[in-house]
BAFI-3210 file (N, C-alpha, C; in Angstrom, 3 decimals, decimal comma, padded with zeros to 6 digits):
// residues 77
n [1|2|3|4|5|6|7|8|9|10|11|12|13|14|15|16|17|18|19|20|21|22|23|24|25|26|27|28|29|30|31|32|33|34|35|36|37|38|39|40|41|42|43|44|45|46|47|48|49|50|51|52|53|54|55|56|57|58|59|60|61|62|63|64|65|66|67|68|69|70|71|72|73|74|75|76|77]
n.u [000,816|001,846|004,093|002,803|001,444|003,647|004,801|002,725|002,663|005,205|004,804|002,892|004,395|006,420|004,931|003,997|006,187|007,058|008,471|011,957|012,440|013,861|012,841|009,893|007,332|004,353|000,922|-000,184|-002,770|-003,207|-001,598|-002,915|-005,442|-004,717|-004,328|-002,131|-000,431|000,659|001,838|003,388|006,554|009,853|012,367|014,104|015,864|018,189|018,282|020,601|020,184|019,331|016,688|014,091|013,655|011,285|011,160|009,962|011,354|013,301|012,083|010,945|009,807|009,824|008,584|007,241|005,454|002,314|000,662|002,037|004,504|007,847|008,635|011,055|013,649|015,828|019,315|020,880|022,635]
n.v [-001,196|001,347|001,581|001,638|004,083|005,817|005,395|006,339|009,040|009,750|009,432|011,429|013,754|013,473|013,554|016,123|017,670|018,716|017,720|018,350|019,806|020,667|021,808|023,406|025,694|025,157|024,974|024,022|023,117|022,082|019,772|018,405|017,990|016,180|013,993|013,758|012,751|014,259|013,366|011,209|010,332|009,603|010,521|013,319|016,369|019,017|022,197|024,480|026,725|025,797|025,087|022,629|019,979|017,654|014,355|011,935|009,309|010,169|012,592|015,676|018,256|021,696|023,747|026,835|028,859|029,156|028,356|027,477|025,322|024,358|022,193|019,651|017,808|015,445|015,340|012,672|010,061]
n.w [000,000|000,888|-000,800|-003,261|-003,090|-002,915|-005,451|-007,044|-006,259|-007,226|-009,994|-010,435|-009,870|-011,816|-014,225|-014,045|-014,487|-017,445|-020,613|-020,974|-018,753|-015,595|-013,399|-012,046|-011,231|-009,420|-008,386|-005,095|-004,973|-007,535|-007,475|-005,414|-006,598|-008,533|-007,023|-005,339|-002,412|000,308|002,680|002,151|001,211|-000,050|000,813|002,367|001,686|002,181|000,472|-001,155|000,375|002,756|002,947|003,069|000,843|-000,339|-001,447|-003,830|-004,730|-007,445|-007,989|-006,677|-004,361|-003,347|-000,895|-001,642|-000,827|000,930|-001,083|-003,329|-004,878|-005,786|-008,222|-008,693|-010,377|-009,273|-009,844|-011,708|-009,944]
ca.u [000,000|002,700|004,891|001,893|001,224|004,894|004,935|001,716|003,182|006,307|004,224|002,255|005,466|007,082|004,044|003,827|007,382|006,951|009,663|013,262|012,574|014,320|012,085|008,679|006,444|003,006|000,127|-000,480|-004,111|-003,058|-001,110|-004,002|-006,470|-004,183|-004,288|-000,874|-000,566|001,839|002,434|004,188|007,732|010,931|013,444|014,189|017,225|018,231|018,856|021,780|019,777|018,907|015,270|013,918|012,944|010,750|011,259|009,448|012,420|014,132|011,287|010,603|009,263|010,207|007,465|007,554|004,569|001,174|-000,110|002,859|005,723|008,749|008,937|012,430|014,145|017,160|020,264|021,251|023,842]
ca.v [000,000|002,533|001,661|002,029|005,516|006,480|005,339|007,253|010,387|009,950|009,601|012,750|014,745|013,284|014,029|017,571|018,264|018,352|017,841|018,160|020,752|020,086|022,433|024,090|026,125|024,627|025,206|022,864|022,668|021,247|018,460|017,776|017,544|015,008|012,886|013,696|012,608|014,953|012,689|010,083|010,685|008,648|011,143|014,773|016,876|020,478|022,847|025,284|027,735|025,113|024,742|021,187|019,416|016,314|013,590|010,602|008,805|011,253|013,800|016,249|019,605|022,645|024,644|028,248|029,556|028,317|027,963|027,007|024,556|024,237|020,800|019,468|016,462|015,260|014,887|011,255|009,824]
ca.w [000,000|000,967|-002,015|-004,342|-002,917|-003,288|-006,912|-007,615|-006,040|-008,170|-011,326|-010,485|-009,979|-013,105|-015,282|-013,895|-015,091|-018,854|-021,443|-020,336|-017,641|-014,340|-012,318|-012,475|-010,150|-009,578|-007,175|-004,255|-005,341|-008,727|-007,033|-004,651|-007,543|-009,237|-006,074|-004,606|-000,961|000,818|003,834|001,674|000,430|000,205|001,578|002,411|001,523|002,200|-000,705|-000,804|001,357|003,968|002,897|002,908|-000,300|-000,100|-002,684|-004,118|-005,582|-007,999|-008,173|-005,396|-004,351|-002,316|-000,622|-001,860|000,098|001,296|-002,257|-004,447|-004,671|-006,919|-008,519|-009,160|-010,644|-008,717|-010,859|-011,525|-009,137]
c.u [000,860|003,512|004,040|001,638|002,465|005,077|003,931|002,160|004,304|005,770|003,570|003,314|006,134|006,225|003,793|005,033|007,415|008,267|010,936|013,501|013,005|013,613|010,896|007,875|005,034|002,233|-000,077|-001,828|-004,052|-002,590|-002,197|-005,069|-006,024|-004,070|-002,998|-001,137|000,733|002,514|003,340|005,321|008,864|012,073|013,327|015,647|017,189|018,765|020,027|021,468|019,285|017,425|015,131|013,100|012,477|010,677|010,439|010,385|013,195|013,376|010,869|010,023|009,791|009,026|007,926|006,749|003,375|000,375|000,716|004,067|006,573|009,047|010,343|012,680|015,566|018,092|020,613|022,542|024,935]
c.v [001,261|002,680|002,092|003,541|006,302|006,509|006,265|008,700|010,709|010,215|010,975|013,839|014,671|013,857|015,534|018,334|017,826|018,542|017,569|019,137|020,020|020,727|023,195|024,481|025,636|024,870|023,898|022,268|021,759|019,852|017,709|017,210|016,314|013,794|012,749|013,647|013,094|014,265|011,527|010,575|009,744|009,236|012,661|015,170|018,399|021,013|023,709|026,373|027,116|024,785|023,260|020,857|018,026|015,589|012,309|010,064|009,993|012,565|014,343|017,642|020,388|023,584|026,090|029,105|028,639|027,817|027,335|026,195|024,636|022,762|020,711|018,012|016,402|014,832|013,412|011,125|009,226]
c.w [000,000|-000,313|-003,207|-004,285|-003,316|-004,806|-007,587|-007,443|-007,019|-009,571|-011,477|-010,640|-011,348|-014,235|-015,205|-014,430|-016,559|-019,594|-020,667|-019,193|-016,380|-013,139|-012,905|-011,246|-010,459|-008,283|-006,407|-004,636|-006,568|-008,347|-006,267|-005,588|-008,345|-008,322|-005,291|-003,110|-000,307|002,002|003,431|000,789|000,831|001,031|001,513|002,241|001,562|000,868|-000,245|000,223|002,663|004,019|002,555|001,665|000,087|-001,433|-002,656|-005,182|-006,142|-008,231|-006,810|-005,520|-003,159|-002,120|-000,767|-000,882|000,366|000,096|-003,377|-003,981|-005,935|-007,087|-009,064|-009,492|-010,144|-009,827|-010,629|-010,747|-009,966]
res [x|x|x|x|x|x|x|x|x|x|x|x|x|x|x|x|x|x|x|x|x|x|x|x|x|x|x|x|x|x|x|x|x|x|x|x|x|x|x|x|x|x|x|x|x|x|x|x|x|x|x|x|x|x|x|x|x|x|x|x|x|x|x|x|x|x|x|x|x|x|x|x|x|x|x|x|x]
***
């Protein structure tokens, strides 16, 4: 059940980043409407400013404000 939710969250983030873009601003409401479950993520990592990004595998987000997030794709290891 948890792994299925994580994979669904990953797919939602991946499909929200179109083309070869590595980042994109999007509203929280858009993610919610797509079925994203914010309590499920694989790991967290700080950015260069110390803000926390939450990831579902290689795709993640950084909270910008109460209404928007910045979606990101982690660089391959």
